[in-house]
C-alpha positions in Angstrom: -54.2 -72.3 123.2 -52.3 -69.3 124.7 -53.4 -70.5 128.2 -51.6 -73.8 127.6 -48.7 -72.2 126.6 -48.3 -70.2 129.3 -48.4 -72.8 131.9 -46.0 -74.9 129.7 -43.6 -72.3 130.0 -43.9 -71.9 133.6 -43.7 -75.0 134.1 -40.6 -75.0 131.8 -38.5 -72.4 133.4 -39.1 -74.0 137.5 -38.0 -77.8 136.3 -34.4 -79.1 138.2 -32.9 -79.8 134.6 -33.3 -75.7 133.9 -31.9 -74.5 137.0 -29.1 -77.2 136.7 -28.3 -76.0 133.3 -28.0 -72.5 134.8 -25.7 -73.3 137.5 -23.4 -75.0 134.9 -23.7 -72.2 132.9 -22.7 -69.6 135.9 -19.9 -71.6 137.1 -18.4 -72.0 133.7 -18.5 -68.2 133.5 -17.6 -68.2 137.5 -14.0 -69.6 135.6 -13.4 -68.4 132.2 -14.4 -65.2 133.7 -12.7 -65.1 137.0 -9.4 -66.5 138.7 -11.4 -67.6 141.6 -11.4 -71.0 140.6 -7.5 -70.6 139.0 -6.6 -69.9 143.1 -7.8 -72.8 144.3 -6.4 -75.4 141.8 -3.1 -73.9 142.5 -3.8 -73.7 146.5 -4.1 -77.2 146.3 -1.2 -78.4 143.8 0.7 -76.7 146.8 0.0 -78.6 149.4 -0.7 -81.9 147.3 3.1 -81.3 145.4 5.0 -80.9 148.7 3.0 -83.5 150.4 5.6 -86.1 149.1 8.2 -88.7 150.4 10.4 -87.2 148.3 14.0 -86.8 149.3 16.3 -83.7 148.4 19.5 -84.5 146.7 22.8 -84.6 149.6 25.0 -83.3 146.5 23.9 -79.7 146.9 24.7 -77.1 149.5 23.3 -73.3 150.0 25.6 -70.4 151.0 23.9 -67.3 151.9 24.9 -63.9 151.1 23.3 -63.3 154.1 22.3 -60.6 156.6 25.4 -61.7 158.9 27.8 -61.5 156.4 26.8 -58.1 155.2 27.3 -57.2 158.9 30.7 -58.6 159.1 32.2 -58.6 155.8 31.0 -54.7 154.8 28.0 -52.3 152.9 27.3 -54.4 149.6 28.2 -54.8 147.3 31.4 -56.3 147.9 35.1 -55.8 146.2 35.3 -58.5 144.4 38.0 -60.2 145.2 35.7 -61.2 148.5 34.4 -63.6 146.1 37.5 -64.6 144.7 38.4 -65.8 148.1 35.1 -68.0 148.7 35.9 -69.6 145.2 39.5 -70.1 146.2 38.6 -72.1 149.3 35.7 -74.0 147.6 37.6 -74.7 144.2 41.0 -76.2 147.2 37.4 -77.5 149.3 37.2 -79.6 145.6 33.5 -78.6 145.2 32.1 -80.0 142.3 30.6 -77.3 140.7 30.2 -73.5 142.0 26.8 -71.9 140.8 27.5 -68.0 142.0 24.6 -66.4 141.3 25.8 -62.7 141.8 25.5 -60.5 138.4 28.9 -59.4 137.6 27.6 -57.4 134.3 29.4 -54.4 134.7 33.9 -54.2 136.0 33.6 -52.9 139.3 36.9 -50.3 138.9 38.1 -48.7 142.3 38.9 -44.9 142.3 42.7 -45.4 142.8 43.7 -48.0 140.1 43.3 -45.3 137.3 46.4 -43.1 138.8 47.8 -46.1 139.7 47.9 -47.2 135.7 48.9 -43.2 135.0 52.1 -43.9 137.9 52.8 -46.5 136.0 52.8 -45.3 132.3 55.0 -42.3 133.3 57.8 -44.9 135.3 57.6 -47.0 131.7 58.2 -43.6 129.7 61.2 -42.7 132.1 62.5 -46.9 132.3 66.0 -45.8 132.0 66.1 -43.8 136.3 67.6 -47.5 137.3 66.6 -49.6 139.4 65.0 -47.3 142.4 62.6 -47.3 139.3 62.3 -50.9 139.2 61.3 -51.2 142.4 58.5 -48.2 142.1 57.0 -49.8 139.0 56.7 -53.5 141.1 55.2 -52.1 144.1 53.0 -50.2 141.5 52.2 -53.5 139.8 51.1 -54.9 142.8 49.1 -52.0 143.9 47.6 -52.4 140.1 46.6 -56.4 140.9 45.7 -55.7 144.3 42.9 -52.3 142.9 41.7 -54.9 140.0 39.5 -57.1 142.1 37.9 -57.9 138.7 40.9 -59.3 137.4 41.5 -61.3 141.0 37.7 -62.8 140.6 38.8 -63.7 137.0 41.9 -65.6 138.0 40.4 -67.4 141.1 36.7 -68.1 138.6 39.5 -69.6 136.0 42.1 -70.8 139.1 38.8 -73.1 139.8 37.4 -74.1 136.6 34.1 -75.3 137.9 32.4 -71.8 138.1 29.1 -71.0 136.3 27.9 -67.7 136.2 24.6 -66.0 135.6 22.6 -63.6 132.6 19.7 -62.5 132.1 17.5 -61.9 129.2 14.4 -60.1 128.4 11.6 -62.1 126.9 10.0 -61.7 124.1 9.4 -62.8 120.2 12.1 -61.6 118.0 10.5 -59.4 115.2 13.9 -59.4 113.0 17.4 -59.9 113.8 19.4 -59.7 116.8 21.2 -56.4 118.2 24.5 -58.2 118.6 25.2 -61.9 119.0 25.8 -64.0 121.8 29.0 -63.3 123.1 31.6 -66.6 122.5 31.8 -67.2 126.3 27.8 -67.3 126.5 27.4 -68.9 123.0 29.7 -71.8 124.0 27.3 -73.1 126.9 24.2 -72.8 124.6 22.2 -76.0 122.1 20.9 -75.1 119.1 17.7 -75.5 118.5 16.3 -75.6 115.1 12.5 -76.4 116.7 11.4 -73.2 119.0 11.4 -76.0 121.7 12.1 -73.0 124.3 11.1 -69.7 125.6 11.9 -66.7 123.2 14.2 -63.9 124.1 15.1 -60.2 122.5 17.5 -59.0 124.3 20.0 -60.2 127.1 23.2 -59.5 130.1 25.8 -61.4 130.3 29.0 -61.2 132.3 31.9 -59.5 132.2 34.1 -60.8 129.5 37.3 -61.7 131.8 34.8 -63.5 134.0 32.4 -65.1 131.7 35.7 -66.0 129.3 37.1 -68.0 133.0 33.3 -69.0 133.9 32.8 -72.8 133.3 29.7 -71.7 131.6 26.8 -69.3 131.5 23.1 -69.8 132.2 20.1 -67.6 132.5 18.2 -66.9 135.8 15.2 -65.9 134.2 12.1 -66.8 136.8 8.3 -67.5 135.1 5.9 -66.6 137.8 2.6 -67.4 137.6 -0.5 -64.8 137.6 0.1 -64.6 141.4 3.4 -64.1 141.4 4.3 -67.4 142.6 7.1 -69.3 140.7 5.8 -73.1 140.0 8.1 -73.5 137.1 11.4 -73.3 135.8 12.6 -72.1 131.8 14.9 -74.8 130.7 15.5 -73.4 128.1 16.0 -70.1 126.4 16.2 -69.3 122.6 18.7 -66.4 122.1 17.3 -66.2 117.9 18.5 -70.4 117.8 20.7 -70.6 120.8 18.8 -72.3 123.7 20.8 -70.7 126.7 20.2 -73.5 129.5 18.9 -72.2 133.0 21.9 -72.6 135.9 20.2 -75.3 137.6 20.0 -77.2 134.3 23.5 -75.8 133.8 24.5 -76.7 136.9 22.9 -80.5 136.9 24.6 -81.0 133.2 28.0 -79.9 134.7 27.9 -82.2 137.8 27.9 -85.3 135.9 30.5 -84.0 133.4 28.5 -83.3 130.5 28.9 -80.3 127.8 26.3 -78.5 125.6 26.6 -81.4 122.7 25.7 -84.4 125.5 22.1 -82.6 126.1 19.6 -84.1 123.9 16.4 -82.0 123.3 13.3 -83.9 122.3 11.0 -81.4 121.2 7.6 -80.9 122.8 8.6 -83.5 125.3 11.5 -83.7 127.5 15.4 -82.5 128.4 17.6 -85.2 128.5 20.8 -84.9 129.9 22.7 -88.3 129.5 20.8 -91.3 130.8 18.1 -88.5 132.4 15.2 -87.5 130.8 13.6 -84.2 132.4 9.6 -83.7 131.2 8.6 -80.9 130.2 5.8 -79.0 128.1 5.9 -77.6 124.6 7.9 -74.6 125.6 10.8 -76.4 127.6 8.5 -75.6 131.1 9.3 -78.1 133.6 7.6 -78.0 136.9 10.3 -79.0 139.2 9.4 -80.4 143.0 9.7 -78.6 145.7 10.5 -80.4 148.8 9.5 -79.7 152.2 11.7 -78.8 155.2 11.5 -81.1 158.5 11.4 -80.0 162.0 11.0 -76.6 161.0 14.2 -76.8 159.1 14.4 -76.1 155.0 14.9 -78.6 152.9 18.4 -77.4 152.1 20.6 -76.0 154.7 21.8 -72.5 154.3 25.2 -71.6 155.4 27.0 -67.9 155.8 28.8 -66.6 153.5 30.9 -65.1 156.0 31.2 -68.3 158.4 32.7 -69.8 155.1 34.8 -67.3 154.0 36.0 -67.2 158.0 36.6 -70.9 158.3 33.6 -71.6 160.7 32.1 -73.4 158.6 35.0 -76.4 156.9 35.1 -76.0 153.3 35.8 -79.6 153.2 31.8 -79.6 153.8 31.4 -79.2 150.0 33.9 -81.5 148.8 32.4 -83.1 145.7 28.9 -81.2 146.0 27.1 -78.8 144.2 27.8 -75.3 145.7 25.2 -72.6 145.1 25.9 -69.1 146.2 23.6 -66.1 146.4 21.8 -63.4 148.0 19.3 -63.5 151.0 19.9 -60.4 153.0 17.3 -57.4 153.0 18.0 -54.7 150.2 20.3 -57.3 149.0 18.2 -60.6 147.5 14.8 -60.8 145.7 12.3 -63.9 147.2 9.5 -65.0 145.9 6.7 -67.8 147.0 6.6 -70.9 145.9 4.7 -74.6 146.5 5.6 -75.3 150.5 7.2 -72.0 151.0 6.1 -67.8 150.9 9.4 -66.5 150.2 12.3 -68.4 149.0 16.1 -66.8 147.7 17.1 -67.6 143.7 20.2 -69.7 145.0 17.8 -71.9 147.1 15.1 -72.0 144.4 17.5 -73.1 142.0 18.8 -75.8 144.7 15.2 -77.1 144.5 15.2 -77.3 140.8 18.6 -79.2 140.3 17.6 -81.3 142.9 15.1 -82.5 141.1 16.5 -82.5 137.7 19.5 -85.1 139.1 17.2 -86.9 141.3 14.1 -86.8 138.0 11.7 -85.2 140.5 9.6 -83.9 138.6 5.8 -83.0 138.0 3.9 -84.1 134.7 0.8 -82.7 132.9 0.1 -85.9 131.0 -1.2 -85.3 127.3 -4.4 -87.2 128.4 -5.0 -85.1 131.2 -6.6 -82.4 129.6 -9.3 -85.0 128.4 -9.7 -87.2 131.6 -10.7 -83.4 133.1 -12.9 -82.9 130.5 -14.5 -86.5 130.8 -15.5 -85.6 134.3 -16.5 -82.1 133.7 -18.9 -83.8 131.7 -19.9 -86.8 134.1 -20.5 -84.0 136.6 -22.3 -81.7 134.2 -24.9 -84.8 133.7 -25.2 -85.8 137.7 -26.3 -82.4 137.9 -28.7 -82.1 135.2 -30.5 -85.4 135.6 -29.0 -87.0 138.9 -29.5 -84.5 141.6 -33.3 -84.3 140.7 -34.3 -87.8 140.4 -32.4 -88.4 143.9 -33.8 -87.8 147.1 -31.9 -85.3 149.2 -30.3 -87.6 151.8 -29.4 -89.9 148.9 -28.3 -87.0 146.3 -26.3 -85.1 149.4 -24.4 -89.3 149.7 -23.5 -89.4 146.4 -22.6 -85.3 146.3 -19.9 -86.1 149.0 -18.5 -88.9 147.9 -17.9 -87.2 144.5 -16.4 -84.7 145.8 -13.8 -86.3 147.5 -13.3 -89.0 145.4 -12.8 -86.0 143.3 -9.7 -83.8 145.1 -8.7 -87.3 147.2 -7.6 -88.5 143.0 -5.3 -85.2 142.1 -4.2 -85.3 145.6 -2.9 -88.7 145.4 -2.0 -88.6 142.1 0.2 -85.5 142.7 1.5 -86.7 146.0 2.3 -90.2 145.3 2.2 -90.3 140.8 4.2 -86.5 140.4 0.9 -86.3 138.1 -1.4 -83.0 137.5 -4.2 -84.0 136.7 -6.7 -80.4 137.6 -9.8 -81.6 139.1 -10.8 -78.8 141.3 -13.0 -77.6 138.5 -14.9 -80.2 138.4 -15.3 -80.7 142.2 -16.4 -77.1 142.1 -18.9 -77.6 139.9 -20.6 -80.6 141.6 -20.5 -78.9 145.2 -21.9 -75.5 143.8 -24.8 -77.1 141.8 -25.2 -79.7 144.5 -25.9 -76.2 146.6 -27.7 -74.6 144.6 -30.5 -76.9 143.8 -30.7 -77.7 146.9 -31.6 -74.5 148.2 -33.7 -74.7 145.1 -35.5 -77.3 146.6 -35.6 -75.9 149.9 -37.1 -72.4 148.8 -40.0 -74.4 146.5 -40.7 -76.9 149.8 -41.3 -73.6 151.8 -43.7 -71.8 149.2 -45.7 -75.2 149.9 -45.7 -74.8 153.7 -46.9 -71.3 153.2 -50.9 -72.6 152.5 -50.3 -75.6 155.7 -49.0 -72.2 157.9 -52.3 -70.3 157.2 -54.1 -73.5 158.4 -51.9 -74.0 161.4 -52.1 -69.8 162.1 -55.9 -70.4 163.4 -55.2 -73.4 165.5 -52.4 -71.3 167.1 -54.3 -68.8 167.8 -56.9 -70.5 169.5 -54.1 -72.8 171.3 -53.2 -68.7 173.0 -56.5 -68.2 173.6 -57.2 -71.2 175.9 -53.6 -70.8 177.2 -54.9 -67.9 178.7 -57.8 -68.9 180.3 -55.6 -70.6 182.2 -53.2 -68.1 182.8 -50.2 -69.2 181.5 -49.8 -66.1 179.5 -46.1 -66.3 178.8 -47.3 -69.5 176.8 -50.1 -67.4 175.2 -47.6 -65.0 174.6 -45.1 -67.5 172.8 -48.5 -69.5 170.5 -50.0 -65.7 169.7 -46.4 -64.7 168.1 -46.6 -67.2 165.4 -50.0 -66.8 163.6 -49.9 -63.6 161.5 -51.0 -60.1 162.8 -54.1 -59.0 161.6 -57.0 -57.2 163.6 -57.9 -60.4 165.4 -55.0 -61.0 167.0 -54.3 -57.8 167.5 -57.7 -57.5 169.8 -55.9 -60.7 171.4 -52.4 -59.2 172.1 -54.7 -56.3 173.9 -56.4 -58.4 176.0 -53.1 -60.4 177.0 -51.2 -57.4 177.8 -53.5 -55.7 180.2 -53.3 -59.5 181.6 -50.2 -58.9 182.0 -51.0 -55.4 183.6 -53.3 -57.1 186.3 -50.4 -59.5 187.5 -48.4 -56.6 187.8 -45.3 -57.9 185.2 -45.3 -54.8 183.2 -42.4 -55.7 181.5 -44.1 -58.2 179.6 -46.8 -56.1 179.2 -44.6 -53.7 177.7 -43.4 -56.4 175.4 -46.6 -57.4 174.0 -47.1 -53.7 173.2 -44.2 -53.5 171.4 -45.0 -56.0 169.2 -48.0 -54.9 168.3 -46.6 -51.7 167.6 -44.5 -52.6 165.2 -47.8 -54.1 163.1 -49.4 -51.1 163.9 -48.4 -48.4 165.9 -51.7 -46.7 165.7 -53.7 -49.1 167.1 -56.6 -47.6 170.3 -53.9 -46.1 172.7 -51.1 -48.3 172.3 -48.4 -45.9 172.7 -49.9 -44.7 176.1 -49.9 -48.2 177.0 -46.0 -48.5 175.8 -45.0 -45.4 178.0 -47.5 -46.0 181.2 -45.5 -50.1 180.8 -42.5 -49.0 180.6 -42.4 -46.4 183.6 -44.3 -49.4 185.7 -41.6 -51.7 184.7 -38.3 -49.2 185.8 -39.9 -48.5 189.1 -41.4 -51.5 189.9 -38.8 -54.3 188.5 -35.7 -54.7 189.6 -33.3 -53.3 186.6 -31.7 -56.5 185.0 -33.4 -59.0 187.2 -36.7 -60.8 185.9 -38.3 -61.1 189.5 -40.1 -58.7 191.3 -39.9 -56.3 194.7 -41.4 -57.8 198.0 -44.2 -55.0 199.1 -44.5 -53.2 195.7 -48.0 -51.9 195.8 -49.7 -50.6 192.8 -52.1 -47.6 194.0 -54.5 -45.5 192.2 -53.8 -43.4 189.7 -50.9 -45.4 188.2 -48.8 -43.9 191.3 -46.4 -46.8 192.8 -44.6 -47.1 195.9 -40.9 -47.3 196.3 -40.2 -51.1 196.6 -38.4 -53.2 199.4 -35.8 -56.1 199.5 -35.7 -57.3 203.2 -36.3 -54.9 205.2 -34.2 -52.3 202.9 -36.2 -49.5 200.9 -34.8 -49.3 197.4 -34.1 -45.6 196.7 -32.9 -45.7 193.3 -30.1 -47.1 190.8 -26.7 -47.1 190.8 -25.2 -49.3 188.3 -26.0 -52.5 186.4 -23.6 -55.5 185.3 -23.7 -59.0 183.9 -24.8 -60.8 187.1 -27.7 -58.2 188.7 -27.8 -54.4 189.9 -26.5 -52.2 192.1 -29.4 -50.0 193.9 -29.0 -47.5 196.5 -30.8 -48.2 199.6 -31.8 -47.8 203.1 -33.1 -49.4 206.3 -36.3 -47.6 207.3 -35.3 -48.5 210.8 -32.7 -47.0 211.7 -32.1 -44.3 208.9 -28.9 -46.2 207.3 -28.1 -45.8 203.9 -26.3 -48.6 202.4 -25.3 -50.5 198.7 -28.0 -52.9 197.9 -25.9 -55.9 195.4 -28.2 -57.7 194.0 -27.3 -61.4 191.9 -30.4 -63.1 189.7 -28.8 -66.9 190.4 -31.6 -68.6 189.2 -31.4 -66.5 185.7 -27.6 -67.9 186.1 -27.7 -71.8 187.4 -30.2 -74.3 187.7 -30.9 -77.6 189.4 -27.6 -78.7 191.3 -25.8 -75.8 190.1 -28.5 -73.2 191.8 -28.5 -74.9 195.3 -24.7 -74.8 195.0 -24.5 -71.5 194.3 -26.9 -69.7 196.6 -25.3 -72.0 199.1 -21.7 -70.1 198.3 -23.9 -67.4 198.0 -24.3 -67.1 201.3 -21.4 -69.1 202.6 -19.1 -66.1 201.0 -21.4 -63.2 202.0 -21.0 -64.6 205.8 -17.3 -65.1 205.4 -17.2 -61.3 204.3 -19.2 -59.7 206.6 -16.8 -61.1 209.6 -14.2 -59.1 208.1 -14.2 -55.4 210.2 -11.3 -53.7 209.4 -10.8 -49.8 208.7 -10.0 -50.2 204.5 -12.5 -53.0 204.0 -16.1 -52.3 203.1 -18.3 -53.5 205.8 -21.3 -55.8 204.9 -24.8 -55.5 207.0 -26.6 -58.3 205.9 -27.6 -61.0 202.9 -30.7 -62.3 202.4 -32.7 -63.6 199.6 -36.2 -62.4 198.0 -38.2 -63.2 195.0 -35.4 -65.2 193.3 -32.6 -62.3 194.0 -30.0 -62.9 196.4 -28.8 -59.8 197.7 -26.1 -58.2 199.8 -26.5 -54.9 201.8 -23.3 -52.9 202.3 -21.4 -50.0 203.5 -22.2 -46.5 201.1 -19.2 -45.5 199.7 -18.2 -42.0 198.9 -16.2 -41.7 196.1 -14.8 -43.1 193.1 -12.6 -46.3 192.1 -9.3 -46.3 191.0 -9.6 -47.0 187.5 -10.0 -43.3 186.0 -6.3 -43.6 187.4 -5.5 -45.9 185.3 -4.2 -43.4 182.3 -0.9 -41.7 182.1 -2.9 -38.8 181.6 -4.5 -39.0 185.3 -2.0 -40.6 187.3 -2.2 -40.3 190.8 1.2 -38.5 193.0 3.0 -41.6 193.6 3.4 -41.1 197.3 -0.9 -41.2 197.4 -0.4 -44.6 195.7 2.0 -45.6 197.5 -0.1 -44.9 200.7 -2.7 -46.1 198.8 -1.7 -49.7 197.9 -0.4 -50.0 201.5 -3.1 -50.0 203.3 -4.7 -52.4 200.9 -1.6 -54.4 201.5 -2.4 -54.1 205.0 -6.4 -55.0 204.7 -5.3 -58.0 202.4 -2.5 -59.1 205.3 -5.8 -58.5 208.1 -8.3 -61.0 205.1 -5.6 -63.4 204.7 -5.0 -64.1 208.2 -9.0 -64.5 208.5 -8.5 -67.1 205.5 -10.2 -65.2 202.9 -8.9 -64.4 199.6 -10.1 -61.9 197.8 -9.6 -63.3 194.1 -10.0 -60.1 192.2 -7.8 -57.2 193.4 -7.7 -54.5 190.7 -8.6 -50.6 190.5 -12.2 -51.4 190.0 -12.3 -52.8 193.3 -10.6 -50.1 195.2 -12.7 -47.8 196.5 -11.0 -44.0 197.1 -12.4 -40.9 198.5 -9.7 -38.2 198.0 -11.0 -35.4 200.1 -11.0 -37.9 203.1 -8.1 -40.0 202.4 -10.4 -43.0 202.5 -9.5 -46.4 201.1 -11.7 -49.1 201.1 -11.4 -52.6 199.2 -15.4 -54.2 198.3 -16.3 -57.1 196.7 -15.0 -59.6 199.3 -16.2 -63.0 198.4 -17.9 -62.2 195.3 -14.8 -64.1 193.2 -15.2 -66.8 195.4 -18.9 -66.9 194.5 -17.8 -67.2 190.5 -14.8 -68.5 190.2 -16.5 -72.3 189.7 -18.3 -71.2 186.8 -16.4 -72.5 184.1 -16.2 -72.1 180.5 -16.5 -75.6 178.4 -12.7 -75.1 178.0 -12.4 -75.3 181.7 -11.1 -71.6 182.0 -11.2 -70.1 185.2 -13.6 -66.3 184.5 -11.8 -63.6 185.6 -10.3 -60.6 184.7 -6.9 -61.7 183.2 -4.5 -58.8 182.9 -4.5 -58.9 186.9 -5.3 -62.5 187.6 -1.4 -64.6 188.8 0.5 -67.3 186.9 -1.5 -69.9 189.3 -4.6 -68.0 189.2 -4.6 -68.1 185.2 -3.4 -71.7 185.0 -6.5 -72.6 187.3 -4.4 -73.9 190.1 -5.6 -73.4 193.9 -4.3 -70.5 195.1 -3.7 -68.5 198.2 -3.0 -64.6 199.8 0.1 -64.6 197.7 -2.1 -64.9 194.3 -4.2 -61.6 195.7 -0.8 -60.0 196.4 0.6 -60.5 193.0 -2.6 -59.0 191.2 -1.8 -56.0 193.7 1.4 -55.5 192.8 -0.1 -55.9 189.0 -2.5 -52.6 190.1 0.6 -50.6 191.7 2.4 -51.1 188.3 -0.7 -49.7 186.3 -1.4 -47.2 188.8 2.3 -45.9 189.0 3.2 -46.6 185.1 -0.3 -45.6 183.2 -0.2 -49.0 181.6 -0.3 -52.6 182.3 2.7 -54.9 182.8 1.6 -57.2 180.4 -0.3 -56.7 177.2 -1.3 -58.5 174.5 -3.2 -58.5 170.8 -5.0 -61.7 171.6 -6.1 -63.5 175.0 -3.5 -66.2 173.9 -0.7 -64.0 173.9 -1.9 -62.1 177.1 -1.8 -65.4 179.2 1.2 -67.0 177.4 2.9 -63.4 178.8 1.2 -63.9 182.1 2.3 -67.2 183.0 6.1 -67.2 181.0 7.5 -63.8 180.6 9.2 -61.6 183.3 7.6 -57.9 183.6 9.7 -55.4 182.4 11.5 -52.7 185.2 8.7 -50.6 186.3 11.7 -47.5 185.5 11.4 -48.2 181.3 8.3 -46.4 181.9 8.9 -44.2 184.9 13.1 -43.9 184.8 11.9 -41.3 187.8 11.3 -43.6 190.2 13.7 -45.0 192.9 15.4 -48.4 192.5 13.5 -49.3 196.1 10.4 -48.6 194.6 11.4 -50.8 191.5 12.1 -53.8 193.4 9.3 -53.3 195.5 7.4 -53.7 192.3 9.5 -56.5 190.7 9.1 -58.7 193.6 5.8 -58.3 193.9 5.4 -59.7 190.1 7.3 -62.8 190.6 5.9 -65.6 189.1 6.6 -68.2 191.4 4.6 -67.7 194.4 7.3 -68.9 197.0 9.3 -65.9 195.8 7.3 -63.6 195.8 5.7 -61.9 198.9 4.6 -64.4 200.9 1.7 -61.6 203.5 0.3 -58.3 202.9 2.3 -57.1 205.6 6.2 -57.6 204.2 4.5 -56.1 200.9 2.8 -52.9 202.9 6.1 -52.5 205.1 8.2 -52.8 201.9 6.2 -50.4 200.4 6.4 -48.0 203.0 10.2 -48.2 203.1 10.3 -47.6 199.4 8.3 -44.5 199.9 10.4 -43.1 202.8 13.9 -44.3 200.9 14.0 -41.4 198.4 11.1 -38.8 199.0 12.6 -36.3 196.4 12.2 -38.4 193.9 8.9 -39.0 194.6 7.7 -35.1 194.9 10.0 -34.5 192.1 8.0 -37.1 189.6 4.6 -36.2 190.4 4.7 -32.1 191.1 2.6 -31.8 188.2 0.1 -34.1 189.5 -0.4 -32.8 192.9 -3.2 -30.2 191.1 -5.9 -29.9 193.9 -9.2 -32.6 193.4 -12.0 -32.1 191.3 -15.1 -30.7 193.1 -18.4 -32.4 192.5 -16.7 -35.8 192.9 -20.2 -37.9 192.6 -20.8 -40.5 195.2 -20.3 -44.2 193.9 -20.9 -47.4 195.9 -20.0 -50.1 195.7 -21.8 -51.2 192.7 -18.2 -51.1 190.8 -19.0 -55.0 190.9 -21.8 -54.0 188.7 -19.3 -52.5 185.6 -16.1 -54.5 186.8 -15.8 -57.2 188.8 -15.8 -60.9 187.3 -19.6 -61.6 185.6 -20.7 -64.9 186.9 -21.7 -66.6 183.6 -24.4 -69.3 182.6 -22.9 -72.7 181.5 -21.2 -72.7 177.9 -20.3 -69.2 177.8 -16.8 -68.4 176.7 -16.7 -64.7 177.1 -13.8 -63.5 179.2 -13.3 -60.0 180.4 -9.9 -58.1 179.2 
């Protein structure tokens, strides 16, 4: 009985319905314990609620106290007479309602006002002094009126008769009676509320009495942000000990309709009614307003500058019969917060959106039945996860889940965007997706466990197949089969024999791979460590680094000694460098004793089929073309060939280094040296271009310079041509974008002028230590090269001459027809610039004229291996920067 019970218990825990129940509980815990699903719901609401055909009211305008206004009018806060002037203008233009969101909670007293009043009192005390005192009294009275900006603003507000002012409240549940009653001018705008249909408050701040009494009404400016800081709801009413203070938006809407507080009706827990308008809310008078999306990059409500309206740049007549909302947006003055559809909105713009929502009845509703609908759909999803998915096949379950998931989200989206109804369905949709993924994963794991036995049965089949392939000499396929078999004594013996077969074929790198595979299982097996070391040494000596082919003529001698490999007629001495395309070696022609650099390219690894044929033809054609170039500043090519799937070029072995290390600001060459080098490169390019050969990859890494002999050599002619037909799937030609001309970057046909542009970029970098164009991303860099003019180099090196700056600028012109047309022209201008201001060049580089460091190692044109354009297999998308 105990055994039977145990089996049933194990089966119970493994059932799909129990796994589904665990998933439902986990998702519920995630929802209750974290805000993860809440974040998803709010983001979905923000997107869907603003994807609507609703249009904002054209009766609302916003005037911003922006940065321009602060810059022109003066530091904030402004004298209140400035606000008065704008209100006078708007009143004269017959604005319907003026909503001023600036707080006027404290009097603004000019320091001189106190002295004026003292003088006035003194004059009144000596009233019998005659006419002179009368005139002086008048002057002082005028000065008092001018300095008392509060009185000026209060008079303008009273004269306008339609200005609304803000107040703010500290929200909370009252524990007793109020510290002080609402001022009469605030009380005049309130609504009696016996049902507590509002947000309670315990303390408030109001406009000063002179302004509040002059205003048409006072509303509250409290916001009610969500947990993520975004404003999605509007508290229409704030309850101060039985009196509901309307929000600025609600008050503005009411006043624009010529309604008073007595005309506002509260339908507790349901809606706030303004005349015939009914604004639906929740039980605390919280409204979900419509936030409108802008169009064509413009905001939903046009925002005019305070300064422009004040100075008449924008006629005040524009605001006739409109609700005008005045508020701050300037940095350090206005406070902005995220709302649906906008990451940062000022209070004035927020009031505009909410006021439009009220006037147009554009609000979003959470219906009373919504909670029950959401709960019902949640239970349907739970039932499907517990009982539906376990009974359906994988394909059918995936289709049903996807359909249900999309149906839930589309339903919520359509209700929000078209019906302005918020039914929260992200939670059941998330449960559906998570439940399906979890149960599918569980099924997969169970299935995989069931496959283990089958795999054990197929392991012997793979081992036998490996032995058969090994017997046929197909060693690579045999190794692939052996790797599918779980490691054991028999398999280790098979692999050891296979590695010996690889050694007999002198494929020491593959033998090493087999030994490494064995060592991962048992590193103490036989003499495996010695075998690994031997295979590694032989592989490095016999194999071409970075390529899979073997050197022709290589011979394994007794005692494991290996003679030097050959490529064609060249004896390979040592490796100089590796790159994406192949390896560069130091070699020797044994017949004449000439030391050469041998650059190899494993074309067969990078291309296949017709592409390989095309690449091979292009390789020899370009090698032949470059070999015809005979110039003292161009590296000489002696030979080209192909052996064992390796194409190679034998060329002049160079001493010195490329110019890459002299591109940093702390290691720049003297200006005179830079100009001399670039002049010679330009002459070399002029010669090559006359031979109809375009380099296509001029950059510091492809210019070799030997300081002691002052020798300059341009390397890698033709290499860019060989590789530039290899393109990414997006069609972008591979290369070094920082040095590419705009036309080369665009994939257009290029000529010698493209090389001269690249030379101009190199000249800029060698002089300034920085590139003329830099970007945080590839897209930004490419955009700047194609569209942005290069900065004057003197912004980086102000001591350089104007003549030299002009040469650099001309070389970097975007349009090929406007830059240098040939290398000789470039070289002549460089020569002229070098002679134009020798004192500047000497002084600018005095600190750099130290003797060259001794011990510079020999470097060949193997700069290709580290710097040139990589020949990338089809489908590659990497681009060297």
